C-alpha positions in Angstrom: 20.3 40.4 16.2 23.1 42.9 15.3 24.6 40.3 12.9 21.2 39.7 11.2 20.6 43.5 10.8 24.1 44.0 9.4 23.7 41.2 6.9 20.3 42.7 5.8 21.7 46.2 5.4 24.7 44.9 3.3 22.4 42.8 1.2 20.0 45.8 0.6 23.0 48.0 -0.3 24.2 45.4 -2.9 20.6 45.1 -4.3 20.3 48.9 -4.7 23.7 49.2 -6.4 22.9 46.5 -8.9 19.5 48.1 -9.5 21.2 51.4 -10.4 23.7 49.6 -12.6 20.9 47.7 -14.4 19.0 51.0 -15.0 22.0 52.4 -16.8 22.1 49.4 -19.1 18.3 49.3 -19.8 17.1 51.6 -22.5 14.4 49.6 -24.4 11.5 47.4 -23.5 13.3 44.4 -24.8 16.3 45.1 -22.5 14.1 45.7 -19.5 12.1 42.5 -20.0 14.5 40.1 -21.5 17.9 41.7 -21.1 18.3 41.9 -24.9 18.4 38.0 -25.0 22.0 37.9 -24.0 21.9 35.7 -20.8 24.7 33.1 -20.5 24.4 29.5 -19.1 25.3 30.2 -15.4 23.1 33.3 -15.2 20.2 31.6 -16.9 20.5 28.5 -14.8 20.6 30.4 -11.5 17.8 32.7 -12.6 15.6 29.7 -13.4 16.5 27.8 -10.2 16.2 30.7 -7.9 12.8 31.6 -9.4 11.7 28.0 -8.7 12.2 28.2 -5.0 10.7 30.9 -2.8 9.4 31.4 0.8 6.3 29.6 -0.3 8.3 26.4 -0.9 11.2 26.8 1.5 9.0 28.0 4.4 5.3 27.2 4.0 5.3 24.3 1.6 8.4 22.5 3.0 7.0 22.9 6.5 3.5 21.7 5.6 4.5 18.8 3.4 7.4 17.9 5.6 5.1 17.4 8.6 2.4 15.6 6.6 4.6 13.5 4.3 7.7 12.8 6.4 10.6 11.6 4.3 8.3 11.0 1.3 8.5 14.7 0.8 12.0 14.2 -0.7 10.3 12.8 -3.8 9.1 16.3 -4.5 12.7 17.5 -4.6 13.8 14.7 -6.9 10.9 15.6 -9.3 11.7 19.3 -9.2 15.3 18.6 -10.1 14.8 16.0 -12.8 11.5 17.0 -14.4 11.1 20.6 -13.4 14.7 21.6 -14.2 16.7 19.1 -16.4 13.9 17.9 -18.7 12.4 21.4 -18.9 15.6 22.9 -20.2 16.3 20.0 -22.6 12.7 19.7 -24.0 11.7 23.4 -24.0 14.8 25.6 -24.0 16.0 25.4 -27.6 12.6 25.6 -29.4 11.3 28.3 -27.1 14.4 30.5 -27.7 14.3 30.0 -31.5 10.5 30.4 -31.9 10.1 33.4 -29.7 12.9 35.1 -31.5 11.4 34.2 -34.9 8.0 35.5 -33.9 9.4 38.5 -32.0 7.5 37.5 -28.9 8.5 38.6 -25.4 5.8 37.0 -23.3 3.8 33.8 -23.2 0.5 35.6 -24.4 2.4 37.2 -27.2 4.0 33.9 -28.3 0.6 32.1 -28.3 -1.0 34.9 -30.3 1.7 34.9 -32.9 2.1 31.1 -33.0 -1.6 30.4 -33.6 -2.5 33.6 -35.4 -5.2 34.3 -32.8 -5.9 38.0 -32.3 -7.8 37.7 -29.1 -5.7 35.0 -27.4 -3.1 37.5 -26.1 -5.5 39.6 -24.0 -7.3 36.5 -22.6 -4.0 34.9 -21.7 -2.7 38.1 -20.1 -5.9 38.4 -18.0 -5.4 34.9 -16.7 -1.8 35.8 -15.7 -2.9 38.9 -14.0 -5.8 37.3 -12.1 -3.9 34.3 -10.8 -0.2 35.2 -10.5 -0.7 38.4 -8.5 -2.3 36.5 -5.6 0.5 34.0 -5.8 3.1 36.8 -5.3 1.1 37.8 -2.2 1.6 34.3 -0.7 5.3 34.7 -1.1 5.2 38.0 0.8 3.3 36.2 3.5 6.0 33.5 3.9 8.7 36.1 4.1 6.8 38.1 6.7 6.6 35.1 9.0 10.4 34.5 8.7 11.3 38.1 9.4 8.8 38.2 12.3 10.6 35.2 13.8 14.2 36.4 13.2 13.9 40.1 14.0 10.9 40.0 16.3 9.2 42.8 14.4 5.5 43.0 13.5 4.3 41.1 10.5 3.1 44.3 8.8 6.6 45.9 9.1 8.2 42.8 7.7 6.0 43.0 4.7 6.9 46.6 4.1 10.6 45.7 4.1 9.9 43.1 1.4 8.1 45.7 -0.7 11.2 48.0 -0.5 13.7 45.1 -1.2 11.9 43.8 -4.2 10.8 47.1 -5.6 14.2 48.8 -5.7 16.2 46.5 -7.9 13.3 45.3 -10.1 11.9 48.7 -10.9 15.2 50.3 -11.5 17.2 47.6 -13.3 14.7 45.3 -15.0 15.9 41.9 -16.3 19.7 42.9 -16.2 19.4 43.6 -12.5 17.2 40.6 -11.8 19.4 37.9 -13.4 22.6 39.5 -12.0 21.1 39.4 -8.5 19.6 36.0 -9.1 23.2 34.7 -9.8 24.5 36.2 -6.6 21.4 35.0 -4.7 21.9 31.6 -6.2 25.3 31.4 -4.6 23.8 32.5 -1.2 21.1 29.9 -1.6 23.6 27.1 -2.2 25.7 28.2 0.8 22.7 28.6 3.0 21.3 25.2 1.9 24.5 23.4 2.7 25.0 25.1 6.0 21.4 24.5 7.0 21.6 20.8 6.1 24.8 20.4 8.1 23.4 22.0 11.3 20.0 20.3 11.1 21.9 17.0 10.8 23.9 17.8 13.9 21.0 19.3 15.9 18.7 16.4 14.8 21.2 13.7 16.0 21.6 15.6 19.3 17.8 15.7 19.7 17.5 11.9 19.3 20.5 11.3 21.6 22.8 10.0 18.8 25.8 12.4 19.0 27.8 10.1 16.8 24.9 9.4 14.5 24.8 10.2 10.8 22.2 10.9 8.2 20.9 7.3 8.3 20.1 7.4 12.0 18.4 10.7 11.7 16.2 9.5 8.8 15.3 6.4 10.8 14.3 8.6 13.7 12.3 10.9 11.5 10.4 7.9 10.0 9.8 6.4 13.4 8.4 9.6 14.9 6.4 10.4 11.7 4.6 7.1 12.2 3.9 8.1 15.8 2.7 11.6 15.0 0.7 10.9 11.8 -1.8 8.0 12.0 -1.6 5.6 9.1 -5.1 6.6 8.1 -4.0 10.3 7.8 -0.8 9.6 5.8 -0.9 10.6 2.1 -1.6 8.0 -0.5 0.6 7.2 -3.4 -1.8 9.1 -5.7 -1.4 12.2 -3.5 2.4 12.0 -3.6 2.5 11.4 -7.3 0.1 14.3 -8.1 2.1 16.6 -5.8 5.4 15.7 -7.6 3.7 16.2 -11.0 2.1 19.5 -10.1 5.3 21.1 -8.7 7.6 19.6 -11.4 5.8 19.3 -14.8 3.5 22.1 -13.7 6.4 24.6 -14.0 6.6 23.9 -17.8 3.5 26.0 -18.2 4.3 28.9 -15.8 5.2 32.1 -17.7 7.6 33.3 -15.1 9.7 30.1 -15.6 9.5 29.8 -19.4 10.5 33.5 -19.7 14.0 32.4 -18.8 14.3 30.4 -22.1 13.4 33.5 -24.1 16.3 35.5 -22.8 19.2 33.0 -23.3 22.0 34.1 -25.5 21.9 31.2 -27.9 21.0 27.5 -28.0 24.6 26.5 -27.1 23.9 27.8 -23.6 21.2 25.1 -23.0 23.2 21.9 -22.1 25.4 23.7 -19.6 22.5 25.6 -18.1 20.4 22.4 -17.9 23.1 20.7 -15.8 23.8 23.7 -13.6 20.1 24.2 -13.0 19.5 20.6 -12.1 22.3 20.5 -9.6 21.1 23.8 -8.1 17.5 22.6 -7.8 18.5 19.2 -6.4 20.7 20.8 -3.7 18.2 23.5 -2.6 15.1 21.3 -2.9 16.5 18.3 -1.1 17.7 20.5 1.7 14.5 22.5 2.1 12.2 19.5 2.1 14.6 17.5 4.4 14.4 20.3 6.9 10.6 20.3 6.7 10.6 16.5 7.2 13.0 16.7 10.1 10.4 18.8 12.1 9.2 15.4 13.4 12.3 15.1 15.6 12.1 18.7 16.9 8.3 19.0 17.4 5.5 16.9 18.7 1.8 17.5 17.8 1.5 19.2 21.2 4.5 21.6 20.6 3.8 22.6 17.0 3.1 26.3 16.5 -0.6 27.0 16.4 -3.1 29.7 15.6 -5.4 31.1 18.3 -8.2 28.7 17.3 -5.9 25.7 17.8 -5.1 24.9 14.2 -1.5 24.1 13.2 0.3 27.1 11.8 2.4 25.3 9.2 4.1 28.5 8.0 5.7 28.9 11.4 7.3 25.4 11.6 10.5 26.1 9.6 11.0 29.6 11.0 10.6 28.4 14.6 12.9 25.5 13.9 15.6 27.8 12.4 15.4 30.4 15.1 15.2 27.9 18.0 17.9 25.4 16.8 20.6 27.2 14.7 23.4 29.5 15.9 23.0 33.3 15.1 25.6 33.4 12.3 23.8 30.6 10.5 20.4 32.2 11.1 21.7 35.3 9.3 22.8 33.1 6.3 19.5 31.2 6.3 17.6 34.5 6.4 19.5 35.6 3.3 19.0 32.2 1.7 15.2 32.4 2.0 15.1 36.1 1.2 17.1 35.4 -2.0 14.8 32.6 -3.0 11.7 34.7 -2.4 13.0 37.9 -4.1 13.9 36.0 -7.2 10.5 34.4 -7.5 8.8 37.7 -6.6 10.7 39.7 -9.2 9.8 37.1 -11.9 6.1 37.1 -10.8 5.8 40.9 -10.7 7.6 41.3 -14.0 5.3 38.8 -15.7 2.2 40.4 -14.1 3.3 43.9 -15.1 4.1 42.7 -18.7 0.6 41.2 -19.0 -0.6 44.9 -19.0 2.3 46.9 -20.3 3.1 44.5 -23.2 0.1 42.2 -23.8 -2.8 44.6 -23.1 -1.0 47.8 -24.2 -0.1 47.5 -27.9 3.3 48.8 -29.0 3.5 49.6 -32.7 6.7 48.1 -34.3 9.4 50.7 -34.8 7.8 53.3 -32.6 10.7 54.2 -30.3 8.8 56.7 -28.2 6.0 54.1 -27.6 8.5 51.5 -26.6 10.1 54.0 -24.2 6.7 54.7 -22.9 6.0 51.0 -22.4 9.3 50.7 -20.4 8.2 53.5 -18.1 4.8 51.8 -17.9 6.1 48.4 -17.0 8.3 50.0 -14.2 5.2 51.9 -12.9 3.0 48.7 -13.1 5.7 46.7 -11.3 5.6 49.2 -8.4 1.8 49.1 -8.4 1.7 45.2 -8.4 4.2 45.0 -5.6 2.0 47.4 -3.5 -1.1 45.4 -4.4 0.7 42.2 -3.4 1.5 43.8 0.0 -2.1 44.6 0.7 -3.3 41.2 -0.4 -0.9 39.4 1.8 -1.5 41.8 4.7 -5.3 41.5 4.8 -5.7 37.9 3.5 -9.1 38.5 1.9 -11.0 35.2 1.5 -11.5 35.5 -2.2 -7.8 36.3 -2.8 -6.8 33.3 -0.6 -8.9 31.1 -2.8 -7.2 32.5 -5.9 -3.8 31.7 -4.3 -4.7 28.1 -3.9 -5.9 28.0 -7.5 -3.0 29.9 -9.1 -0.5 27.1 -9.9 -3.0 24.7 -11.5 -5.0 27.4 -13.3 -2.0 29.1 -14.9 -0.2 26.0 -15.9 -3.4 24.3 -16.9 -4.2 27.2 -19.2 -0.8 27.5 -20.9 1.1 24.2 -20.7 -0.6 22.3 -23.5 -1.0 25.2 -26.1 2.6 26.2 -25.4 4.3 22.8 -25.4 2.3 21.3 -28.3 2.7 24.5 -30.2 6.5 24.2 -30.0 6.6 20.7 -31.5 3.5 20.1 -33.6 2.6 22.2 -36.7 -1.0 20.8 -36.8 -2.2 22.4 -33.6 -4.8 25.0 -34.5 -6.1 28.3 -33.1 -9.4 26.7 -32.0 -7.4 24.0 -30.2 -5.3 26.6 -28.4 -8.4 28.5 -27.3 -10.2 25.3 -26.1 -7.1 24.1 -24.3 -6.7 27.5 -22.5 -10.3 27.5 -21.3 -10.3 23.8 -20.4 -7.3 24.1 -18.1 -8.8 27.0 -16.1 -12.3 25.4 -16.1 -11.0 22.1 -14.8 -9.1 23.7 -12.0 -12.0 25.8 -10.8 -14.6 22.9 -11.2 -12.5 20.3 -9.4 -11.6 22.8 -6.6 -15.3 23.6 -6.0 -16.0 19.8 -6.0 -13.5 19.4 -3.2 -10.9 17.4 -5.0 -7.5 17.6 -3.2 -5.4 20.5 -4.5 -2.4 18.6 -6.1 -4.7 16.2 -7.9 -6.9 19.1 -9.1 -3.9 20.9 -10.5 -2.5 17.7 -12.1 -5.8 17.0 -13.9 -6.2 20.6 -15.0 -2.7 20.4 -16.5 -3.3 17.1 -18.3 -6.8 17.5 -19.7 -5.8 20.2 -22.2 -3.2 17.8 -23.7 -6.2 15.8 -24.8 -8.4 18.8 -25.7 -5.9 20.7 -27.9 -5.1 17.9 -30.3 -8.6 16.5 -30.5 -10.1 20.0 -31.3 -7.2 20.6 -33.8 -8.2 17.5 -35.8 -11.5 19.0 -36.7 -10.7 22.7 -37.0 -9.0 25.0 -39.6 -5.2 24.8 -39.7 -3.0 27.8 -38.8 -2.0 29.9 -41.8 1.0 28.3 -43.7 3.1 31.5 -43.5 2.8 31.5 -39.7 3.9 27.9 -39.5 6.8 28.5 -41.8 8.0 31.5 -39.8 7.6 29.7 -36.5 9.4 26.5 -37.5 12.1 28.1 -39.7 
């Protein structure tokens, strides 16, 4: 316990120091939100990768899918690394950086408005971000709260308050400079934590199955065998479920504003190849480890010993924390705690910054060249970041039914709304304003309609992401083209 507290205090001191340093470097809105577009390859790669993985994935998602999918869960990690990281950088990075600079756009709503010459697209897009990403940040607080409750034996509510303090200090003070700097340091912690966790789970897993001399192959065989015993064949996921889950968590990130923002901020296009490779290695390492640990729960638990709620339902969010606390040595628990904390804080800071920008930048106009207004917007985005962190705390604390529903809709709704207008807009000059509007509404409408109809979540999100890729070009064929001056400036 002393070791865990010491590690936490040192980490908090580092975060505070970097936040103060970032505040001294941040004078304008562009510096606060994009760091002046000066991020190098390693910082950019680690910022993207660490924002990809959070307590939602490492704790809740890995525990849930690891138990339900067994070793098939590793396909998600492969998709995250190859599609969600490598291809995302290579396909989106260069054009996003060049076009957002040409259009002087700092956010996804601002880019879409400028790219399509659509005056009302920005506030609509900003409202979608605010409505769906804020509950998503609350779900991350929830996952962290369970981890801290298990490690420190403190009440869930107190753990949530600690997360508010951690995230708020460096984000509100330092902005993007502080975020990416801490992301880089946290990325190193995440790699160290992932490698150490994998090694000890491998040792503990082989000990559990009575194969002290066993290796990875024997442990995987045992996991597959026990998975078949624990999950009846009729309850095992179909190929369609696995494919849709891989698609949702991999290609789905291409339309998430908190991920694409990392492309806006890179120093130049020469950064992209190195950042793509570094990010892919990072995502593969962290993702494979997290999901492997989730799948290995079958050798550490039985259906009877799984953590459960008072009503008897399985508490999937407690599987990984209970496994970590119950099986790993104290020094490693401290490292894993920092690993998960780092992953979650990176994602939280990105989500809060994007949510705050949806009001401070996209819904609050900043006249060009008006320095005082830009300063005012920087103060506003700091204030809104604090407000959104506090709101996220209350949402995760009280778990209001409507908000929980929005959490489950968030990934598909946001990516469904933005992926097609954004990606097609990067590459095709013939996409029109009407096509962008229809694609935006089609994505959100599909997600909500299919959710109400009871279609499984991953399949719902995948369909919501894909449908606008048909809607946008079809509508664009029959509607007025975007003004030639806008196209020339965008693709210059």
